[in-house]
ROFIMAR-335692 format. One record per residue (C-alpha): residue number from 0; residue in one letter; chain; x, y, z. Coordinates in nm, 4 decimals. Layout:
! ROFIMAR-335692
<rec NUM; "A"; "A"; <X; Y; Z>>
...
! end
This chain:
! ROFIMAR-335692
<rec 0; "M"; "A"; <3.0782; -9.1517; 0.3391>>
<rec 1; "H"; "A"; <2.9040; -8.8247; 0.2627>>
<rec 2; "V"; "A"; <2.7362; -8.5840; 0.5026>>
<rec 3; "Q"; "A"; <2.5422; -8.2781; 0.3932>>
<rec 4; "A"; "A"; <2.3705; -7.9721; 0.5315>>
<rec 5; "I"; "A"; <2.1301; -7.7338; 0.3572>>
<rec 6; "T"; "A"; <2.0306; -7.3844; 0.4628>>
<rec 7; "R"; "A"; <1.7232; -7.2625; 0.2799>>
<rec 8; "N"; "A"; <1.5823; -6.9211; 0.1893>>
<rec 9; "I"; "A"; <1.8770; -6.7004; 0.2802>>
<rec 10; "P"; "A"; <1.7823; -6.3421; 0.1894>>
<rec 11; "M"; "A"; <2.0642; -6.2849; -0.0600>>
<rec 12; "S"; "A"; <2.1110; -6.3514; -0.4299>>
<rec 13; "A"; "A"; <2.2738; -6.6794; -0.5299>>
<rec 14; "Q"; "A"; <2.5285; -6.4876; -0.7376>>
<rec 15; "K"; "A"; <2.6667; -6.3126; -0.4281>>
<rec 16; "M"; "A"; <2.6646; -6.6388; -0.2339>>
<rec 17; "R"; "A"; <2.8542; -6.8288; -0.5066>>
<rec 18; "E"; "A"; <3.1536; -6.5944; -0.4732>>
<rec 19; "V"; "A"; <3.2116; -6.7205; -0.1181>>
<rec 20; "V"; "A"; <3.1086; -7.0806; -0.1813>>
<rec 21; "R"; "A"; <3.3726; -7.1212; -0.4535>>
<rec 22; "Q"; "A"; <3.6477; -7.0288; -0.2064>>
<rec 23; "I"; "A"; <3.5929; -7.3347; 0.0144>>
<rec 24; "Q"; "A"; <3.5379; -7.6116; -0.2416>>
<rec 25; "G"; "A"; <3.7937; -7.8898; -0.2021>>
<rec 26; "L"; "A"; <3.9398; -7.7572; 0.1237>>
<rec 27; "P"; "A"; <3.9572; -7.9591; 0.4454>>
<rec 28; "A"; "A"; <3.6505; -7.8755; 0.6545>>
<rec 29; "L"; "A"; <3.8403; -7.7223; 0.9463>>
<rec 30; "K"; "A"; <4.0522; -7.5081; 0.7138>>
<rec 31; "A"; "A"; <3.7382; -7.3959; 0.5269>>
<rec 32; "Q"; "A"; <3.5898; -7.2890; 0.8592>>
<rec 33; "A"; "A"; <3.9022; -7.0828; 0.9333>>
<rec 34; "V"; "A"; <3.8907; -6.9231; 0.5866>>
<rec 35; "L"; "A"; <3.5254; -6.8242; 0.6300>>
<rec 36; "D"; "A"; <3.6014; -6.6579; 0.9639>>
<rec 37; "F"; "A"; <3.8220; -6.4048; 0.7833>>
<rec 38; "V"; "A"; <3.6027; -6.3323; 0.4801>>
<rec 39; "P"; "A"; <3.4354; -5.9942; 0.5479>>
<rec 40; "R"; "A"; <3.1040; -6.0650; 0.3767>>
<rec 41; "K"; "A"; <2.7523; -6.1324; 0.4981>>
<rec 42; "S"; "A"; <2.7365; -6.4375; 0.2721>>
<rec 43; "A"; "A"; <3.0403; -6.5874; 0.4485>>
<rec 44; "R"; "A"; <2.8449; -6.5966; 0.7759>>
<rec 45; "A"; "A"; <2.5633; -6.7949; 0.6119>>
<rec 46; "V"; "A"; <2.8065; -7.0392; 0.4502>>
<rec 47; "A"; "A"; <2.9938; -7.0772; 0.7813>>
<rec 48; "Q"; "A"; <2.6649; -7.1563; 0.9557>>
<rec 49; "T"; "A"; <2.5883; -7.4270; 0.6976>>
<rec 50; "L"; "A"; <2.9399; -7.5719; 0.7261>>
<rec 51; "K"; "A"; <2.9089; -7.5811; 1.1049>>
<rec 52; "S"; "A"; <2.5793; -7.7672; 1.0674>>
<rec 53; "A"; "A"; <2.7383; -8.0215; 0.8308>>
<rec 54; "L"; "A"; <3.0216; -8.0823; 1.0797>>
<rec 55; "A"; "A"; <2.7637; -8.1287; 1.3570>>
<rec 56; "N"; "A"; <2.5737; -8.3781; 1.1373>>
<rec 57; "A"; "A"; <2.8944; -8.5769; 1.0869>>
<rec 58; "E"; "A"; <2.9677; -8.5759; 1.4604>>
<rec 59; "H"; "A"; <2.6114; -8.6886; 1.5362>>
<rec 60; "L"; "A"; <2.6291; -8.9786; 1.2905>>
<rec 61; "K"; "A"; <2.9675; -9.0838; 1.4243>>
<rec 62; "S"; "A"; <2.8451; -9.0897; 1.7847>>
<rec 63; "E"; "A"; <2.5155; -9.2567; 1.6960>>
<rec 64; "W"; "A"; <2.6633; -9.5430; 1.4979>>
<rec 65; "Q"; "A"; <2.8809; -9.7729; 1.7068>>
<rec 66; "A"; "A"; <3.0441; -10.0454; 1.4993>>
<rec 67; "G"; "A"; <2.8895; -10.3489; 1.6755>>
<rec 68; "K"; "A"; <2.5394; -10.2060; 1.6824>>
<rec 69; "L"; "A"; <2.5722; -10.0916; 1.3225>>
<rec 70; "Q"; "A"; <2.6807; -10.4367; 1.2030>>
<rec 71; "Q"; "A"; <2.3664; -10.5838; 1.3599>>
<rec 72; "T"; "A"; <2.1549; -10.3190; 1.1841>>
<rec 73; "V"; "A"; <2.3185; -10.4024; 0.8494>>
<rec 74; "N"; "A"; <2.2419; -10.7716; 0.8965>>
<rec 75; "D"; "A"; <1.8791; -10.6923; 0.9860>>
<rec 76; "L"; "A"; <1.8407; -10.4730; 0.6793>>
<rec 77; "R"; "A"; <1.9859; -10.7438; 0.4533>>
<rec 78; "S"; "A"; <1.7317; -10.9954; 0.5792>>
<rec 79; "Q"; "A"; <1.4495; -10.7422; 0.5347>>
<rec 80; "V"; "A"; <1.5587; -10.6760; 0.1751>>
<rec 81; "E"; "A"; <1.5550; -11.0487; 0.0989>>
<rec 82; "H"; "A"; <1.2105; -11.1073; 0.2487>>
<rec 83; "T"; "A"; <1.0292; -10.7972; 0.1236>>
<rec 84; "N"; "A"; <0.8011; -10.8336; -0.1786>>
<rec 85; "N"; "A"; <0.7098; -10.4645; -0.2029>>
<rec 86; "R"; "A"; <0.9320; -10.3059; -0.4716>>
<rec 87; "K"; "A"; <0.9257; -9.9521; -0.3269>>
<rec 88; "R"; "A"; <0.9988; -10.0735; 0.0247>>
<rec 89; "R"; "A"; <1.2834; -10.2903; -0.1029>>
<rec 90; "S"; "A"; <1.4494; -9.9991; -0.2881>>
<rec 91; "S"; "A"; <1.4156; -9.7811; 0.0229>>
<rec 92; "L"; "A"; <1.5793; -10.0515; 0.2354>>
<rec 93; "R"; "A"; <1.8597; -10.0905; -0.0210>>
<rec 94; "R"; "A"; <1.9374; -9.7171; -0.0062>>
<rec 95; "K"; "A"; <1.9478; -9.7282; 0.3723>>
<rec 96; "L"; "A"; <2.1658; -10.0403; 0.3613>>
<rec 97; "A"; "A"; <2.4101; -9.8700; 0.1215>>
<rec 98; "K"; "A"; <2.4379; -9.5725; 0.3572>>
<rec 99; "Y"; "A"; <2.5186; -9.7897; 0.6589>>
<rec 100; "Q"; "A"; <2.7544; -10.0099; 0.4579>>
<rec 101; "S"; "A"; <2.9484; -9.7083; 0.3282>>
<rec 102; "F"; "A"; <3.0019; -9.5953; 0.6880>>
<rec 103; "L"; "A"; <3.1324; -9.9389; 0.7875>>
<rec 104; "D"; "A"; <3.3636; -9.9540; 0.4824>>
<rec 105; "S"; "A"; <3.4962; -9.6010; 0.5395>>
<rec 106; "A"; "A"; <3.8500; -9.5971; 0.6760>>
<rec 107; "N"; "A"; <3.8159; -9.2623; 0.8542>>
<rec 108; "Q"; "A"; <3.4549; -9.3034; 0.9754>>
<rec 109; "L"; "A"; <3.3740; -8.9301; 0.9683>>
<rec 110; "A"; "A"; <3.6731; -8.8065; 1.1706>>
<rec 111; "A"; "A"; <3.6491; -8.4251; 1.1808>>
<rec 112; "D"; "A"; <4.0140; -8.3735; 1.0842>>
<rec 113; "K"; "A"; <3.9731; -8.6002; 0.7768>>
<rec 114; "L"; "A"; <3.6565; -8.4362; 0.6383>>
<rec 115; "R"; "A"; <3.6833; -8.2348; 0.3155>>
<rec 116; "V"; "A"; <3.4339; -8.0067; 0.1434>>
<rec 117; "K"; "A"; <3.3405; -8.2255; -0.1513>>
<rec 118; "G"; "A"; <3.0800; -7.9836; -0.2822>>
<rec 119; "A"; "A"; <2.9495; -7.6428; -0.1911>>
<rec 120; "F"; "A"; <2.6557; -7.5093; -0.3901>>
<rec 121; "A"; "A"; <2.4367; -7.2002; -0.3950>>
<rec 122; "Y"; "A"; <2.0994; -7.2407; -0.5663>>
<rec 123; "T"; "A"; <1.8374; -6.9799; -0.6449>>
<rec 124; "A"; "A"; <1.5235; -6.9890; -0.4320>>
<rec 125; "V"; "A"; <1.1898; -6.8090; -0.4484>>
<rec 126; "T"; "A"; <1.2106; -6.4449; -0.5556>>
<rec 127; "H"; "A"; <0.9736; -6.2082; -0.3776>>
<rec 128; "K"; "A"; <0.8355; -5.9532; -0.6217>>
<rec 129; "R"; "A"; <0.7496; -5.6047; -0.5000>>
<rec 130; "F"; "A"; <0.6662; -5.2820; -0.6827>>
<rec 131; "T"; "A"; <0.7644; -4.9234; -0.6261>>
<rec 132; "P"; "A"; <0.5751; -4.6261; -0.7698>>
<rec 133; "K"; "A"; <0.7312; -4.4514; -1.0680>>
<rec 134; "A"; "A"; <0.6563; -4.1406; -1.2683>>
<rec 135; "R"; "A"; <0.3210; -4.0851; -1.4405>>
<rec 136; "G"; "A"; <0.1388; -4.3619; -1.2541>>
<rec 137; "S"; "A"; <0.3587; -4.6524; -1.3567>>
<rec 138; "A"; "A"; <0.5277; -4.9067; -1.1302>>
<rec 139; "G"; "A"; <0.8812; -5.0412; -1.1213>>
<rec 140; "P"; "A"; <0.9654; -5.3932; -1.0083>>
<rec 141; "I"; "A"; <1.1766; -5.4764; -0.7029>>
<rec 142; "L"; "A"; <1.3106; -5.8341; -0.6946>>
<rec 143; "K"; "A"; <1.4062; -5.9600; -0.3497>>
<rec 144; "R"; "A"; <1.6151; -6.2629; -0.4320>>
<rec 145; "R"; "A"; <1.6825; -6.5571; -0.2027>>
<rec 146; "C"; "A"; <1.9062; -6.8621; -0.2218>>
<rec 147; "H"; "A"; <1.9718; -7.2070; -0.0773>>
<rec 148; "V"; "A"; <2.3208; -7.3190; 0.0323>>
<rec 149; "K"; "A"; <2.4182; -7.6869; 0.0284>>
<rec 150; "I"; "A"; <2.7499; -7.8203; 0.1602>>
<rec 151; "V"; "A"; <2.8578; -8.1830; 0.1167>>
<rec 152; "L"; "A"; <3.1426; -8.3189; 0.3305>>
<rec 153; "S"; "A"; <3.3262; -8.6411; 0.2552>>
<rec 154; "D"; "A"; <3.5895; -8.8368; 0.4459>>
<rec 155; "E"; "A"; <3.7372; -8.9987; 0.1351>>
! end
């Protein structure tokens, strides 16, 4: 079972963010959180915030999905998939069914101590372009870069 969190438009270049993101890939989630607490960089605070959000998402899903109630939902979705003629609706229901089924089949069922950082990514976002005056009436560009951070946790 996978859980993810995305923080968008962080005012920092993706290159600076990737230096911190690479340090936590493959680590257990709680250990990655401890590592980020001791990294003295501004980017580490943003990555730690995203990791905390991913852990909260996992906790929310775990508390929301009780096994008996979830089994009933899976059975309802299966019957809806069989009786739906709309192709787009059917594919949407199949994706939702796969998500619920993967939670039921998971041995750990999103236990916080079993979660690992499966992927941690830093993507480039919109760059704000500004100009500063230069000599003899010309202008020099200022690029204010931004990035997105995505963290994927898995209990496998």
